[in-house]
Backbone as numpy.savetxt, mean C-alpha at the origin, in Angstrom:
# Nx Ny Nz CAx CAy CAz Cx Cy Cz
-5.78 3.91 19.22 -5.56 2.31 19.34 -5.02 1.45 18.27
-4.17 0.37 18.31 -3.61 -0.17 16.93 -4.80 -1.23 16.66
-4.79 -1.26 15.28 -5.72 -2.34 14.91 -5.09 -3.57 15.04
-3.67 -3.66 14.66 -3.15 -4.81 14.86 -1.65 -4.67 15.54
-1.21 -5.46 16.44 0.14 -5.14 16.89 0.56 -6.70 16.97
1.79 -6.69 15.88 2.46 -7.88 15.86 3.85 -7.97 16.72
4.10 -9.05 17.49 4.89 -8.88 18.46 5.85 -10.20 18.46
7.15 -9.92 18.06 8.18 -11.00 17.89 7.60 -12.34 16.97
6.91 -12.03 15.87 6.19 -13.18 15.37 7.20 -14.09 14.31
7.46 -15.37 14.80 7.89 -16.20 14.11 7.46 -17.41 13.50
7.65 -17.93 12.29 6.64 -18.95 11.69 8.01 -19.78 10.93
8.11 -21.24 11.00 9.05 -21.97 10.57 8.32 -23.00 10.06
8.66 -23.41 8.70 8.22 -24.72 7.98 9.44 -25.82 7.94
9.57 -26.59 8.97 10.99 -27.27 9.11 11.96 -26.40 9.22
13.06 -26.31 8.25 14.37 -25.83 8.36 14.09 -24.42 7.57
13.05 -24.01 7.08 12.56 -22.84 6.24 12.08 -22.01 7.32
12.65 -20.58 7.66 11.95 -19.85 8.62 11.37 -18.65 7.70
10.14 -18.87 7.61 9.19 -17.80 6.73 9.32 -16.40 7.12
9.01 -16.34 8.76 9.08 -15.06 9.52 9.97 -15.07 10.75
10.66 -14.04 10.89 11.79 -14.08 11.88 11.66 -12.69 12.92
10.96 -13.17 14.07 10.81 -12.36 15.01 10.56 -10.92 14.53
9.05 -10.77 13.98 8.50 -9.66 13.37 7.78 -8.95 14.28
8.03 -7.69 14.25 7.21 -6.61 15.20 6.69 -5.48 14.44
5.53 -5.06 14.55 4.92 -3.32 13.92 3.58 -3.66 14.34
3.25 -2.16 14.10 1.53 -2.07 14.57 1.05 -1.19 13.48
-0.27 -1.78 13.28 -0.97 -1.00 12.30 -1.89 0.07 12.95
-1.61 1.26 12.66 -2.62 2.33 13.35 -4.05 2.18 12.72
-5.10 2.63 13.53 -6.43 2.66 13.07 -6.58 3.62 11.76
-7.37 3.67 10.95 -7.66 4.50 9.85 -6.35 4.69 8.72
-5.60 3.68 8.75 -4.34 3.65 7.79 -4.52 2.68 6.61
-3.91 2.93 5.61 -3.78 1.73 4.61 -2.11 1.28 4.69
-2.19 0.16 5.24 -0.95 -0.33 5.73 -0.36 -1.50 4.65
0.65 -1.00 4.19 1.32 -2.03 3.19 2.40 -2.86 3.75
2.27 -4.21 3.37 3.25 -5.06 4.10 4.18 -5.41 2.52
5.18 -4.99 2.24 5.89 -5.12 1.18 7.01 -5.91 1.05
7.35 -6.39 0.15 8.27 -7.55 -0.22 8.34 -8.31 -1.29
9.45 -8.89 -1.71 9.38 -9.46 -2.96 8.82 -10.92 -2.76
8.28 -11.77 -3.87 8.10 -13.06 -3.44 8.76 -13.80 -2.65
8.17 -14.56 -1.64 9.07 -15.22 -0.82 9.62 -14.67 0.43
9.07 -13.32 0.69 9.49 -12.68 1.99 8.87 -12.77 3.06
7.64 -13.61 3.00 6.74 -13.78 4.07 5.42 -12.90 4.34
5.31 -12.38 3.21 3.89 -11.55 3.09 2.65 -12.33 3.40
2.59 -13.27 2.80 1.03 -14.28 2.75 1.34 -15.05 4.07
2.48 -15.62 4.53 2.44 -16.20 5.76 1.81 -15.38 6.64
2.54 -14.09 6.75 2.10 -13.07 8.03 0.79 -12.92 7.88
0.12 -12.48 6.55 -1.37 -12.34 6.79 -2.13 -13.68 7.18
-1.61 -14.84 6.51 -2.67 -16.05 7.06 -2.28 -16.30 8.41
-1.26 -16.05 8.99 -1.12 -15.91 10.56 -2.08 -15.17 11.44
-2.10 -14.01 10.82 -3.12 -12.87 11.60 -4.46 -13.33 11.40
-5.08 -14.04 10.33 -6.17 -14.68 10.21 -6.57 -15.79 10.69
-5.67 -16.34 11.50 -5.73 -17.86 12.08 -5.70 -18.78 11.04
-5.35 -18.62 10.03 -5.05 -19.82 9.21 -3.80 -20.75 9.34
-2.97 -19.85 9.56 -1.39 -20.54 10.13 -1.41 -20.34 11.52
-0.65 -21.14 12.20 -0.39 -20.90 13.72 1.29 -20.43 13.82
1.43 -19.29 14.64 2.76 -18.97 14.66 3.62 -20.03 15.52
4.95 -20.16 15.10 5.57 -20.86 15.78 6.41 -20.24 17.18
6.67 -19.09 17.08 6.75 -18.30 18.15 6.13 -16.69 17.99
6.11 -16.01 19.21 5.60 -14.79 19.26 4.31 -14.48 19.24
3.35 -13.78 19.02 2.29 -13.60 18.89 1.69 -11.98 18.19
0.31 -11.84 18.41 -0.16 -10.54 18.00 -1.64 -10.09 18.79
-1.92 -9.09 18.37 -3.26 -8.70 18.72 -3.99 -7.85 18.04
-5.53 -7.89 18.20 -6.34 -7.45 17.40 -7.00 -6.42 18.23
-7.01 -5.10 17.48 -8.03 -4.01 18.30 -7.48 -4.14 19.97
-6.34 -4.35 19.95 -5.40 -3.92 21.28 -6.06 -5.34 22.18
-6.39 -6.40 21.73 -6.76 -7.54 22.47 -6.39 -8.67 22.08
-6.26 -9.81 22.83 -5.90 -11.20 22.13 -6.99 -11.58 21.17
-6.46 -11.91 20.09 -7.31 -12.07 19.05 -8.44 -13.23 19.45
-9.39 -13.06 18.69 -10.62 -14.40 18.78 -11.25 -14.24 17.44
-12.24 -15.05 17.56 -13.26 -15.10 16.40 -14.06 -13.81 16.31
-14.46 -13.24 17.39 -15.34 -12.13 17.54 -14.59 -10.95 16.75
-13.07 -10.80 17.33 -12.37 -9.72 16.44 -12.31 -10.01 14.71
-12.14 -11.27 14.67 -12.30 -11.50 12.94 -13.41 -11.33 12.19
-14.40 -11.51 13.21 -15.75 -10.87 12.45 -15.87 -9.69 11.96
-14.80 -8.60 12.75 -14.92 -7.21 12.36 -14.10 -7.00 10.94
-13.35 -8.03 10.42 -12.23 -8.07 9.49 -12.91 -8.61 8.15
-12.80 -7.96 7.11 -13.18 -8.54 5.72 -11.79 -8.69 4.93
-11.73 -10.14 4.58 -10.64 -10.57 3.99 -10.66 -11.02 2.65
-9.53 -10.96 1.85 -9.39 -11.45 0.42 -7.98 -11.96 0.24
-7.76 -13.20 0.76 -6.46 -13.83 0.81 -6.27 -14.75 -0.52
-7.28 -15.02 -0.98 -7.19 -15.92 -2.06 -8.18 -15.70 -3.17
-8.18 -16.27 -4.52 -9.04 -15.95 -5.31 -10.45 -16.54 -5.00
-11.68 -15.83 -4.96 -12.75 -16.25 -4.40 -13.51 -17.25 -5.16
-14.10 -18.07 -4.72 -15.28 -19.08 -5.63 -16.27 -18.52 -5.76
-16.55 -17.61 -6.78 -17.93 -17.25 -7.42 -18.47 -18.23 -8.49
-19.63 -18.47 -8.33 -20.42 -19.22 -9.61 -20.53 -18.37 -10.80
-19.67 -19.21 -11.76 -19.72 -18.18 -13.10 -21.02 -18.16 -13.76
-22.05 -19.14 -13.34 -23.34 -19.02 -14.16 -24.32 -17.98 -13.42
-23.93 -17.74 -12.21 -24.86 -16.59 -11.54 -24.22 -15.33 -11.68
-25.50 -14.40 -11.49 -25.17 -13.03 -11.63 -24.28 -12.40 -10.28
-23.78 -11.19 -10.53 -23.05 -10.82 -9.41 -23.85 -10.71 -8.09
-24.89 -9.95 -8.11 -25.87 -10.12 -6.97 -26.24 -11.47 -6.46
-26.42 -12.37 -7.25 -26.67 -13.58 -6.55 -25.48 -14.31 -6.04
-24.29 -13.88 -6.55 -23.21 -14.54 -5.75 -22.85 -13.95 -4.43
-23.15 -12.70 -4.61 -23.12 -12.02 -3.20 -24.25 -12.34 -2.12
-25.21 -12.96 -2.49 -26.17 -13.44 -1.67 -25.84 -14.33 -1.24
-25.20 -15.59 -2.00 -24.58 -16.55 -1.40 -23.62 -16.43 -0.44
-22.52 -15.37 -0.78 -21.76 -14.92 0.20 -22.26 -14.64 1.41
-23.20 -13.83 1.46 -23.54 -13.20 2.64 -24.40 -14.27 3.57
-24.92 -15.31 2.98 -25.52 -16.46 3.87 -24.16 -17.23 4.28
-23.13 -17.72 3.47 -22.23 -18.24 4.27 -21.57 -17.59 5.36
-21.54 -16.38 5.41 -20.93 -15.56 6.31 -21.72 -14.81 7.36
-23.22 -15.53 7.18 -23.93 -15.19 8.32 -24.36 -13.63 8.26
-24.41 -13.09 7.25 -24.82 -11.51 7.31 -26.10 -11.37 6.51
-26.91 -10.29 6.90 -28.04 -10.28 6.02 -27.81 -9.75 4.54
-29.04 -9.76 4.04 -28.89 -9.39 2.42 -28.87 -7.93 2.35
-29.26 -7.12 3.08 -29.46 -5.58 3.22 -28.17 -4.84 2.73
-27.02 -5.65 2.83 -25.99 -4.60 2.72 -25.51 -4.71 1.16
-26.15 -5.80 0.19 -25.61 -5.92 -0.95 -25.89 -4.88 -1.72
-27.03 -4.01 -1.89 -27.10 -2.92 -3.00 -26.17 -1.99 -2.48
-25.69 -1.59 -1.10 -24.78 -0.76 -0.86 -23.13 -1.06 -1.41
-23.16 -2.44 -1.25 -21.38 -2.61 -1.35 -21.25 -3.04 -2.75
-22.22 -3.04 -3.54 -22.53 -3.16 -5.18 -22.18 -1.55 -5.59
-22.72 -0.81 -4.71 -22.53 0.90 -5.10 -20.96 1.11 -4.96
-20.63 0.66 -3.66 -19.18 1.21 -3.35 -18.27 0.68 -4.58
-18.45 -0.67 -4.83 -17.25 -1.16 -5.98 -17.76 -0.55 -7.37
-18.85 -0.16 -7.57 -19.18 0.25 -8.87 -19.62 -0.44 -9.96
-20.39 -1.51 -9.23 -20.77 -2.67 -9.89 -22.49 -2.71 -10.17
-23.19 -1.58 -9.62 -24.52 -1.68 -9.60 -25.31 -2.03 -10.96
-24.70 -1.04 -11.92 -25.03 -1.36 -13.32 -25.07 -2.83 -13.72
-24.05 -3.49 -13.05 -23.87 -4.92 -13.88 -24.25 -6.01 -12.73
-25.06 -5.41 -11.85 -25.40 -6.69 -10.84 -25.97 -7.79 -11.18
-26.86 -7.71 -12.14 -27.64 -8.99 -13.09 -26.90 -9.61 -14.18
-25.78 -9.26 -14.14 -24.76 -9.85 -15.65 -24.27 -10.93 -14.68
-24.15 -12.30 -15.68 -23.43 -13.14 -14.91 -21.94 -13.07 -14.62
-21.36 -13.50 -13.83 -20.21 -13.39 -13.28 -19.05 -13.64 -14.22
-19.30 -14.72 -15.48 -18.48 -15.13 -16.36 -18.18 -13.94 -17.42
-19.19 -13.00 -17.37 -19.29 -11.89 -18.31 -18.42 -10.75 -17.74
-17.93 -10.77 -16.38 -17.05 -9.71 -15.90 -15.44 -9.76 -16.58
-15.03 -8.39 -16.42 -13.50 -8.40 -16.74 -12.97 -8.92 -15.22
-11.30 -9.00 -15.54 -10.80 -9.43 -14.24 -10.93 -8.37 -13.14
-10.94 -7.28 -13.49 -10.88 -6.09 -12.57 -12.37 -6.17 -11.98
-13.57 -6.48 -12.85 -14.82 -6.42 -12.04 -14.82 -7.62 -11.19
-14.26 -8.85 -11.61 -14.29 -10.00 -10.65 -13.81 -9.39 -9.32
-12.61 -8.88 -9.34 -11.73 -8.50 -8.09 -12.75 -7.46 -7.30
-13.21 -6.58 -8.14 -14.24 -5.75 -7.12 -15.31 -6.42 -6.51
-15.76 -7.43 -7.29 -16.94 -8.37 -6.48 -16.32 -8.85 -5.40
-15.19 -9.37 -5.47 -14.35 -10.11 -4.58 -14.33 -9.11 -3.13
-13.87 -7.92 -3.45 -13.86 -6.92 -2.65 -15.20 -6.44 -1.91
-16.41 -6.58 -2.72 -17.90 -6.12 -2.46 -18.11 -7.41 -1.21
-17.64 -8.70 -1.68 -18.19 -9.78 -0.66 -17.19 -9.51 0.68
-16.02 -9.05 0.66 -15.27 -8.73 1.91 -16.01 -7.57 2.89
-16.86 -6.61 2.04 -17.16 -5.59 2.69 -18.82 -5.92 3.21
-19.31 -6.93 3.02 -20.57 -7.48 3.81 -20.45 -7.48 5.16
-21.36 -6.82 5.87 -21.53 -7.17 7.19 -20.77 -5.57 7.64
-20.25 -4.78 6.93 -19.52 -3.46 7.33 -18.45 -3.60 8.01
-17.39 -4.46 7.73 -16.46 -4.71 8.48 -15.30 -3.08 8.89
-14.78 -3.27 10.05 -13.92 -2.02 10.07 -12.71 -1.83 9.32
-11.99 -3.52 9.19 -11.00 -3.53 8.52 -10.90 -4.40 7.54
-10.11 -4.19 6.46 -10.23 -5.04 5.46 -8.26 -5.64 4.97
-8.36 -6.87 4.86 -7.04 -7.56 4.73 -7.21 -8.01 3.14
-6.20 -7.52 2.59 -6.15 -8.00 1.11 -4.58 -8.63 0.58
-4.68 -9.65 0.11 -3.24 -10.07 -0.37 -3.12 -10.01 -1.68
-2.27 -9.22 -2.19 -1.96 -8.83 -3.53 -3.16 -8.56 -4.08
-4.00 -7.77 -3.92 -5.41 -7.35 -4.62 -5.14 -6.86 -6.36
-4.05 -6.52 -6.46 -4.13 -6.38 -7.86 -3.48 -7.27 -8.93
-3.20 -7.99 -8.41 -2.27 -9.14 -8.93 -2.97 -9.90 -10.13
-2.35 -9.81 -11.29 -2.80 -10.16 -12.33 -3.88 -9.14 -13.38
-3.80 -8.19 -12.65 -4.66 -7.24 -13.49 -4.09 -6.33 -14.41
-4.71 -6.05 -15.64 -4.08 -5.10 -16.43 -4.23 -3.51 -15.90
-3.88 -2.65 -16.65 -3.46 -1.35 -15.88 -4.87 -0.94 -15.66
-5.73 -0.98 -16.50 -7.29 -0.60 -16.22 -7.79 -1.26 -14.82
-7.66 -2.37 -14.88 -7.98 -3.14 -13.35 -7.35 -2.58 -12.42
-5.94 -2.42 -12.42 -5.05 -1.79 -11.11 -5.75 -0.74 -10.82
-5.98 0.40 -11.97 -6.36 1.63 -11.68 -7.57 1.63 -10.84
-8.40 0.83 -11.32 -9.81 0.49 -10.56 -9.97 0.16 -9.19
-8.89 -0.69 -8.65 -8.74 -1.38 -7.42 -8.02 -0.19 -6.54
-6.84 0.72 -7.21 -6.36 1.54 -6.26 -7.38 2.48 -5.88
-8.18 3.04 -7.00 -9.17 3.80 -6.55 -10.11 3.44 -5.87
-10.66 2.44 -5.81 -11.45 1.93 -4.62 -11.01 1.74 -3.48
-9.73 1.38 -3.21 -9.25 1.50 -1.98 -9.02 2.73 -1.33
-8.71 3.68 -2.13 -8.52 5.04 -1.80 -9.71 5.90 -1.22
-10.83 5.19 -1.89 -12.20 5.64 -1.38 -12.67 4.75 0.04
-12.52 3.66 0.05 -12.70 2.97 1.36 -11.73 3.44 2.46
-10.68 4.09 2.16 -9.73 4.76 2.94 -10.49 5.88 3.57
-11.06 6.80 2.53 -11.77 7.85 2.93 -12.82 7.48 3.54
-13.48 6.71 3.57 -14.67 6.30 4.47 -14.18 5.76 5.61
-13.06 5.73 6.26 -12.68 5.57 7.43 -12.26 3.89 7.54
-12.22 3.05 6.56 -11.75 1.77 6.87 -10.13 1.75 6.90
-9.74 0.93 7.70 -8.54 0.32 7.86 -8.17 -0.63 6.71
-6.98 -0.61 6.38 -6.61 -1.53 5.15 -5.23 -2.33 5.30
-5.12 -3.49 5.47 -3.79 -4.15 5.35 -3.64 -5.03 4.11
-2.73 -4.41 3.67 -2.46 -5.02 1.95 -1.08 -5.27 1.61
-0.95 -6.89 1.53 0.49 -7.18 1.11 0.51 -7.12 -0.52
2.04 -6.79 -0.87 2.11 -6.55 -2.22 3.46 -6.57 -2.56
3.97 -6.81 -3.65 5.50 -7.14 -4.17 5.53 -5.83 -5.36
4.44 -5.19 -5.14 4.72 -3.68 -6.20 4.98 -2.51 -5.49
5.89 -2.19 -5.82 6.58 -1.05 -5.15 5.61 0.33 -5.71
5.13 0.38 -6.66 4.57 1.43 -7.01 3.06 1.55 -6.45
2.36 0.27 -6.04 1.22 0.22 -5.48 1.15 0.81 -4.17
2.25 0.53 -3.52 2.45 0.86 -2.00 2.39 2.22 -2.07
3.48 3.21 -3.03 3.87 4.51 -2.84 2.32 5.07 -3.39
1.65 4.64 -4.15 0.37 5.14 -4.52 -0.93 5.22 -3.80
-0.82 4.42 -2.86 -2.11 3.98 -1.93 -1.84 3.84 -0.34
-0.85 3.51 -0.17 -0.40 3.00 1.23 -0.03 4.37 1.95
-0.58 4.86 3.52 0.16 5.53 4.26 1.09 5.19 5.26
1.33 3.63 5.25 2.37 3.08 6.16 2.60 2.07 5.58
4.05 1.37 5.80 4.53 0.43 5.12 5.38 -0.65 6.25
5.38 -2.16 6.10 6.32 -2.57 6.53 7.22 -3.45 5.54
8.37 -3.33 5.53 9.17 -3.88 4.51 9.96 -5.32 4.87
9.31 -6.29 4.16 9.96 -7.60 4.71 11.13 -8.18 3.48
12.10 -8.85 4.11 13.05 -9.49 3.28 13.51 -10.88 3.67
13.08 -11.75 2.99 13.44 -13.41 3.62 12.88 -13.41 4.98
11.78 -12.86 5.20 11.05 -13.41 6.47 11.59 -12.17 7.92
12.67 -11.21 7.45 12.85 -10.25 8.44 12.06 -8.87 8.03
11.93 -8.19 9.13 11.52 -6.73 9.22 12.55 -6.03 8.70
12.58 -5.09 7.69 13.64 -4.36 7.36 13.32 -2.97 8.13
12.27 -2.45 7.74 11.69 -1.10 8.07 10.31 -1.11 8.27
9.59 -0.05 9.04 8.49 -0.08 8.98 7.94 1.43 9.77
6.93 1.79 9.40 6.55 3.36 9.59 5.70 4.06 8.67
5.72 5.18 8.44 5.14 6.03 7.68 5.67 5.93 6.45
4.90 5.64 5.26 5.60 5.78 3.89 6.51 6.84 3.67
6.18 8.06 3.91 6.95 9.18 3.55 8.18 9.24 4.40
8.20 8.74 5.50 9.45 8.67 6.40 10.45 7.45 5.98
9.64 6.47 5.91 10.54 5.12 5.28 10.98 5.14 3.93
10.07 5.46 3.09 10.82 5.50 1.88 11.04 6.50 0.93
11.28 7.63 1.75 11.98 8.76 1.11 12.84 9.47 2.10
14.21 9.84 2.10 14.88 10.40 3.34 15.41 11.67 2.68
15.03 12.07 1.38 15.37 13.39 0.83 14.32 13.72 -0.17
14.13 15.19 -0.17 13.41 15.79 -1.13 14.39 16.26 -2.18
14.10 15.89 -3.37 14.75 16.56 -4.73 14.27 17.43 -5.66
15.00 18.61 -5.93 14.27 19.44 -6.99 15.41 19.50 -8.12
14.36 19.14 -9.63 15.35 19.32 -10.62 15.43 20.74 -11.11
16.59 21.16 -11.48 16.49 22.72 -12.15 17.40 22.64 -13.47
17.03 23.40 -14.35 17.68 23.61 -15.45 18.18 25.18 -15.92
18.96 25.20 -16.60 19.06 26.77 -16.95 20.07 26.62 -18.17
20.38 27.57 -18.94 20.95 27.78 -20.25 22.58 27.56 -19.82
22.83 28.27 -18.79 24.48 28.14 -18.41 24.49 27.20 -17.14
24.63 25.73 -17.29 24.66 24.73 -16.07 26.06 24.95 -15.30
27.11 25.29 -15.88 28.03 25.40 -15.19 28.06 26.59 -14.16
27.30 27.64 -14.26 26.98 28.46 -13.48 25.80 28.38 -12.40
24.96 27.56 -12.86 23.80 27.12 -12.02 24.52 26.23 -11.10
25.26 25.24 -11.34 26.06 24.22 -10.29 26.91 25.01 -9.28
27.35 26.20 -9.79 28.47 26.93 -9.01 27.55 27.55 -7.74
26.65 28.44 -7.98 25.73 29.24 -7.42 24.71 28.27 -6.37
24.61 27.15 -7.06 23.45 26.26 -5.95 24.42 25.47 -4.74
25.77 25.75 -5.12 26.44 24.94 -4.11 26.47 25.65 -2.74
26.10 27.06 -2.97 26.13 28.11 -1.77 24.81 28.18 -1.63
23.75 27.62 -1.78 22.38 27.84 -1.42 22.09 27.16 0.03
21.44 28.02 0.76 21.49 27.62 2.40 20.64 26.60 2.20
20.65 25.88 3.29 19.50 24.68 3.95 19.46 23.55 2.74
20.71 23.36 1.95 20.47 22.10 0.97 21.47 20.97 1.49
21.26 19.80 1.19 21.92 18.65 1.46 23.30 18.55 0.69
22.95 18.54 -0.80 24.15 18.49 -1.77 23.34 19.00 -3.17
24.36 18.98 -3.86 23.83 19.20 -5.65 24.58 18.16 -6.35
24.06 17.59 -7.36 24.59 16.77 -8.24 24.25 17.07 -9.73
24.86 16.35 -10.78 24.58 16.56 -11.79 24.25 15.24 -12.54
23.14 14.74 -12.97 22.69 13.60 -13.47 21.98 13.42 -14.77
22.64 13.28 -15.87 21.87 12.95 -17.18 21.57 14.13 -17.86
22.41 15.12 -17.66 22.07 16.54 -18.19 21.30 17.44 -17.30
21.16 17.19 -16.02 19.89 17.71 -15.12 20.54 17.95 -13.67
20.59 18.97 -13.33 21.12 19.47 -12.04 20.01 19.12 -11.22
20.28 18.50 -9.99 19.64 17.99 -8.88 19.95 18.44 -7.61
19.03 19.31 -6.68 19.30 19.78 -5.58 18.66 18.91 -4.50
19.34 18.42 -3.57 18.48 17.68 -2.38 18.36 18.22 -1.01
17.31 18.35 -0.71 17.01 18.78 0.67 16.50 17.84 1.77
16.71 18.00 3.12 16.16 17.27 3.92 14.67 17.07 3.70
14.05 16.01 4.01 12.76 15.77 4.02 11.66 16.74 4.30
10.90 17.15 3.42 9.93 18.15 3.79 10.30 19.73 3.86
11.72 19.93 3.26 11.95 21.22 3.42 12.23 21.95 2.12
12.07 21.15 0.83 12.18 22.05 -0.46 11.37 22.96 -0.64
11.29 24.00 -1.31 10.44 24.84 -1.50 10.82 25.65 -3.05
9.98 25.15 -3.99 10.34 25.55 -5.26 10.63 27.20 -5.56
9.66 27.97 -4.71 9.71 29.66 -4.88 10.85 29.83 -4.56
11.29 29.28 -3.37 12.72 29.68 -2.77 13.99 29.50 -3.69
13.81 28.38 -4.41 14.88 28.21 -5.17 14.65 28.98 -6.47
13.46 28.99 -6.85 13.40 30.13 -8.10 14.04 31.41 -7.86
13.53 31.93 -6.54 13.97 33.27 -6.12 15.36 33.54 -6.14
15.98 32.58 -5.31 17.62 32.49 -5.35 18.16 32.55 -6.36
17.76 31.71 -7.42 18.58 31.69 -8.79 18.31 33.12 -9.66
17.21 33.52 -9.33 16.77 34.98 -10.12 17.82 36.09 -9.52
17.79 36.09 -8.13 18.77 36.92 -7.51 19.99 36.87 -7.83
20.35 35.99 -8.44 21.92 35.27 -8.89 22.12 35.73 -10.16
21.05 36.01 -11.25 21.32 36.32 -12.51 20.94 35.29 -13.23
20.45 34.09 -12.66 20.09 32.71 -13.55 18.69 32.67 -13.69
18.21 32.54 -14.92 16.92 32.38 -15.12 16.85 30.83 -15.59
15.59 30.06 -14.71 15.65 28.77 -14.99 14.74 28.39 -15.97
15.17 27.39 -16.49 14.00 26.65 -17.45 13.28 25.52 -17.27
13.75 25.18 -16.27 13.42 23.74 -15.61 13.28 23.78 -14.00
12.21 23.31 -13.44 11.98 23.56 -12.17 11.01 22.68 -11.67
11.58 21.41 -10.96 10.52 20.35 -10.79 10.81 19.75 -9.22
9.95 19.51 -8.34 9.99 18.64 -7.16 9.71 17.28 -7.51
10.70 16.56 -7.02 10.48 15.04 -7.07 11.34 14.51 -5.79
10.37 13.51 -5.29 10.68 12.71 -4.20 11.49 11.47 -4.71
12.63 11.39 -3.72 13.09 9.92 -3.85 12.23 8.78 -4.21
12.55 8.17 -5.20 11.52 6.94 -5.98 11.48 5.86 -4.79
10.32 5.18 -4.59 9.93 4.31 -3.85 10.87 2.98 -4.03
11.21 2.82 -5.52 12.10 1.70 -5.65 13.73 2.04 -5.45
13.95 3.22 -5.48 15.50 3.56 -5.14 15.72 3.39 -3.46
14.79 4.03 -2.87 14.84 3.76 -1.27 14.83 2.53 -0.89
13.72 1.58 -1.78 13.69 0.06 -1.21 15.04 -0.72 -1.64
15.61 -0.52 -2.64 16.86 -1.02 -2.91 17.76 -0.90 -1.92
17.74 0.49 -1.51 18.59 1.04 -0.57 18.43 -0.02 0.82
17.25 0.28 1.14 16.89 -0.81 2.51 17.11 -2.31 2.43
16.87 -2.92 1.30 17.29 -4.14 1.15 18.58 -4.74 0.52
19.45 -3.84 0.30 20.56 -3.85 -0.41 20.57 -4.59 -1.70
19.57 -4.26 -2.47 19.55 -4.38 -3.76 18.91 -5.97 -3.84
């Protein structure tokens, strides 16, 4: 059952069309990234799904049903910077959040543990690092044990340590069965965290589906040997490859997605009298594929 089904969704602000007939589905148990540069319509998309904005045309379903407040209560959202009290502790802030959301306080110890803030639960919010503040915001989203989490740029403004903490937390939440819908303009973030992706450009959907299928259309193996000319010559006759190229002093072999086998490459070269001094499997980078899809 899809958690979210978007059907020909459009949103206009006067002459500006923020979303143009966008359609995609978010499968249950996935980490679904909505990817695009600033101004591509990501935040508008999330705001529409959470009923903050009204679509101009088209629609969407939540849990395969027409959306209602009952459905949205199953979703934890972080769409903007939360308003925590700086002079109160993390735990006290969560107690207030639980009261506002009409949830009990029994979840608070568990969500603090989930975001690794148990040891700092009595510390004032003002003493938290940016990463800790964002983790407390996610803890607030987890109150009531929602099935689905919706985040808008969850690592925005964080330092590398904070980014790593949030990525690790999202992976843990995914492993526990949560479905996560996340908007981001960071290509690396989507590649490392998401299982599925929808790519937006100026409000239009460019591509959607499994990350590995959308963002990589070839496997690439880097190889090196003392005699590069001979290596290039014999690799051109290697079966089941797409092509061979030389780039920056490195020989690269391209295979259809999912077919590269390092042991076979090594055995083939050795059987032809070439001993490799470099052998590395590399996927086409998310950045390269993203630029291909969006025409730079």
